[in-house]
C-alpha positions as CSV (number, residue, x, y, z in Angstrom):
1,M,122.0,159.6,58.3
2,S,125.8,160.1,59.3
3,F,126.7,161.8,63.0
4,L,127.8,164.7,61.4
5,T,124.7,165.1,59.1
6,K,122.7,164.4,61.9
7,M,124.0,167.0,64.1
8,V,124.0,169.9,61.7
9,D,120.7,169.0,60.8
10,K,119.5,169.0,64.6
11,C,121.9,171.1,66.6
12,L,122.2,174.5,64.0
13,P,119.7,176.8,63.7
14,E,117.8,176.9,60.7
15,K,119.3,180.1,59.1
16,A,122.8,178.8,59.8
17,K,121.9,175.6,58.5
18,T,120.5,177.4,55.4
19,S,123.6,179.6,54.5
20,L,125.8,176.3,55.2
21,V,123.7,174.4,52.9
22,K,123.4,177.0,50.2
23,H,126.9,177.9,50.2
24,K,128.2,174.4,49.9
25,V,125.7,173.4,47.0
26,Q,126.5,176.8,45.2
27,K,130.6,176.2,45.8
28,E,130.1,172.6,43.7
29,A,127.1,173.2,41.5
30,K,129.6,175.9,39.8
31,K,132.5,174.0,39.9
32,Y,130.8,171.1,38.4
33,V,129.5,173.6,35.7
34,N,132.3,175.6,35.0
35,E,134.2,172.0,34.3
36,K,131.7,170.4,32.5
37,L,131.2,173.1,29.9
38,G,134.1,174.6,30.0
39,L,132.9,178.4,31.3
40,E,135.3,179.7,33.3
41,G,132.8,181.3,35.6
42,Q,130.7,182.8,33.1
43,L,127.5,182.4,34.6
44,D,128.2,182.0,38.3
45,Q,125.3,184.1,39.2
46,H,122.8,182.2,37.5
47,V,124.1,179.0,39.1
48,D,123.9,180.6,42.3
49,T,120.5,181.2,41.8
50,L,119.2,178.4,40.5
51,A,121.0,176.9,43.4
52,D,118.9,179.1,46.2
53,K,115.7,178.3,44.1
54,V,116.4,174.7,44.7
55,I,117.2,175.3,47.8
56,D,114.4,177.1,48.7
57,T,111.9,174.7,47.1
58,A,113.3,171.3,48.8
59,G,114.1,172.5,51.9
60,V,117.2,172.7,53.7
61,S,116.7,169.1,55.9
62,N,115.9,167.0,52.8
63,V,118.9,168.4,50.6
64,L,121.0,167.3,53.9
65,K,119.3,163.2,53.8
66,A,119.8,163.4,49.8
67,K,123.3,164.3,50.5
68,D,123.8,161.3,53.3
69,I,121.9,159.2,50.7
70,Y,124.1,159.8,47.7
71,D,127.1,159.2,50.0
72,K,125.7,156.2,51.2
73,L,125.2,154.9,47.8
74,S,128.8,155.9,46.1
75,K,130.6,153.9,49.5
76,L,128.5,151.0,48.4
77,K,129.0,151.3,44.8
78,K,132.6,152.0,45.5
79,D,132.8,149.0,47.8
80,N,131.6,146.6,45.3
81,G,133.2,147.8,42.9
82,S,136.9,147.2,44.4
83,S,136.0,143.6,44.8
């Protein structure tokens, strides 16, 4: 895990971690859905609700771990692609 992700996971209280992760996931999910489907924010409330359910089901620590793995794989792909 990256240093920042590890510190967020270990140092922040669970409520703060949950709030931080939900905000970031909701923001990215809305951006992605609106960009891909051209909805201009029409389904933002539904995307927020779905993001909350996914985070509550998976757990905040697992979301942080998944983000870290995704970042590592993206970096590896980027490094291999540039060689």
